Every structure is written in C-alpha cells, then in structure tokens.
C-alpha positions in Angstrom: 42.8 -32.5 -8.2 39.9 -34.5 -8.9 38.3 -34.6 -12.3 34.5 -35.3 -12.3 32.8 -36.6 -15.3 29.5 -35.1 -16.6 27.8 -38.2 -15.2 29.3 -37.7 -11.8 28.4 -33.9 -11.9 24.8 -34.6 -12.9 24.5 -37.3 -10.2 25.9 -34.9 -7.6 23.6 -31.9 -8.9 20.5 -34.2 -8.6 21.5 -35.4 -5.2 22.0 -31.8 -4.1 18.8 -30.8 -5.3 17.0 -33.8 -3.6 18.8 -32.8 -0.4 17.8 -29.2 -0.6 14.2 -30.1 -1.3 14.2 -32.5 1.7 15.6 -29.7 3.8 12.9 -27.5 2.8 10.2 -30.1 3.5 11.6 -30.7 6.9 11.6 -27.2 7.6 8.1 -26.4 6.3 6.9 -29.5 8.1 8.2 -28.3 11.3 6.5 -25.0 10.8 3.2 -26.7 9.7 3.3 -29.0 12.8 3.8 -25.9 15.2 0.5 -24.4 13.9 -1.4 -27.6 13.1 -1.2 -29.1 16.6 -1.9 -25.7 18.4 -5.1 -27.0 20.2 -3.5 -30.5 21.0 -0.1 -29.7 22.4 1.2 -27.0 24.6 3.7 -24.5 23.3 6.8 -26.1 24.6 6.0 -29.4 22.7 5.1 -27.3 19.7 8.5 -25.5 19.8 10.4 -28.5 20.1 8.7 -29.8 17.0 9.7 -26.7 15.3 13.2 -26.8 16.3 13.5 -30.5 15.4 12.3 -29.5 11.9 14.8 -26.7 11.6 17.7 -28.8 12.8 16.7 -31.6 10.3 16.4 -29.0 7.5 19.8 -27.5 8.4 21.5 -31.0 8.6 20.0 -32.0 5.3 21.1 -28.8 3.7 24.5 -29.1 5.1 25.0 -32.4 3.3 24.8 -30.6 -0.1 27.5 -28.8 -1.9 25.8 -25.4 -1.5 25.3 -26.1 2.2 29.0 -26.7 2.7 29.9 -23.7 0.6 27.6 -21.4 2.5 28.9 -22.9 6.0 32.5 -22.1 4.9 31.4 -18.5 4.0 29.9 -18.2 7.3 33.1 -19.3 9.0 35.1 -16.9 6.8 32.8 -14.2 7.7 33.4 -14.7 11.4 37.1 -14.7 10.9 36.8 -11.3 8.9 34.6 -10.0 11.7 37.2 -10.6 14.4 39.5 -8.5 12.3 37.4 -5.3 12.4 38.7 -2.6 14.6 35.5 -1.2 16.2 35.4 2.5 17.3 35.5 3.6 21.1 32.5 5.1 22.7 34.2 8.5 22.6 35.0 8.1 18.7 31.3 7.2 18.1 29.8 10.0 20.2 32.4 12.6 18.2 31.4 11.2 14.9 27.7 11.3 15.7 28.0 15.0 16.8 29.9 16.0 13.7 27.3 14.4 11.5 24.5 16.3 13.5 26.3 19.5 13.1 26.7 19.0 9.3 23.1 18.0 9.0 22.2 21.2 11.0 24.4 23.4 8.8 23.2 22.0 5.5 19.4 22.3 6.6 20.1 26.1 7.4 21.7 26.5 4.0 19.0 24.9 2.1 16.5 26.8 4.1 18.2 30.0 3.2 18.5 29.0 -0.5 14.8 28.1 -0.5 13.6 31.2 1.1 15.9 33.3 -1.1 14.6 31.7 -4.3 11.0 32.1 -2.9 11.5 35.8 -2.4 12.9 36.3 -5.9 9.8 34.4 -7.4 7.4 36.4 -5.4 9.1 39.5 -6.5 9.2 38.5 -10.1 5.5 37.1 -10.3 4.0 39.8 -8.0 2.4 37.3 -5.7 2.6 37.1 -1.9 2.6 40.9 -1.7 
C-alpha cells in the first residue's frame, strides 16, 4: 500500500479542487455560450458548444479523486442493477389491484369512523338536529 505524506495529500487536494473548479467553469461556460450566442448561431451550433462544455467538464471532473470515486460508484450501481429481479407484468397488476383494494377498504373504514364520531358529537352537543 502506498503511504502519502501530508504534503502529497495537500497537493493532491488542491489539484482536485482546481480540477473541479475548472470542470465547473467549463460546464458553466458551455451553458453561458449556449444562451449568449442565441442570435448569432443556429441551435445546432449552440448545442454542440454546450455539449463540448459538458464533455470538457466531465473529463476534467473525472481527473480528480472525487470524480474517479463517483465513476466507480456508478459502475458498481450498474452491476447491482443487473442483479435486481424485476416483477412480471402479472405480478405488477396483481400488486396494484391489491393496493387499490386495501386503500378502498381503509377509506371506507375511516369514512365510517368519521361518520360515527360526527354522529356522536352531534348528539352530545345538540347541533345538526
């Protein structure tokens, strides 16, 4: 395992900060150019400028430690997503119908409870007669 000194960590941290700032500047620059050149270039050229800014921002962000960690997280998420067993259409429909039935039953029970309590309060207070 590689042991880093505090000077190396500080240099790496400042380098990462500069890379992330440059990535943000590239992204914001692409977005700014997209709107700034609205009257001078057509939509295709402005979209290409925006995409170049996004690509440059992503490339710069990937060079940082945080960017590499985020990318490895995305790759790990894709692996985990492939392991998910998705329900069939029939299972989805059955589950949805069961939820609808439970919601309807609960709505009727709460309506009945509310009506009963209202009736009791009206009898006790003498209102609503």
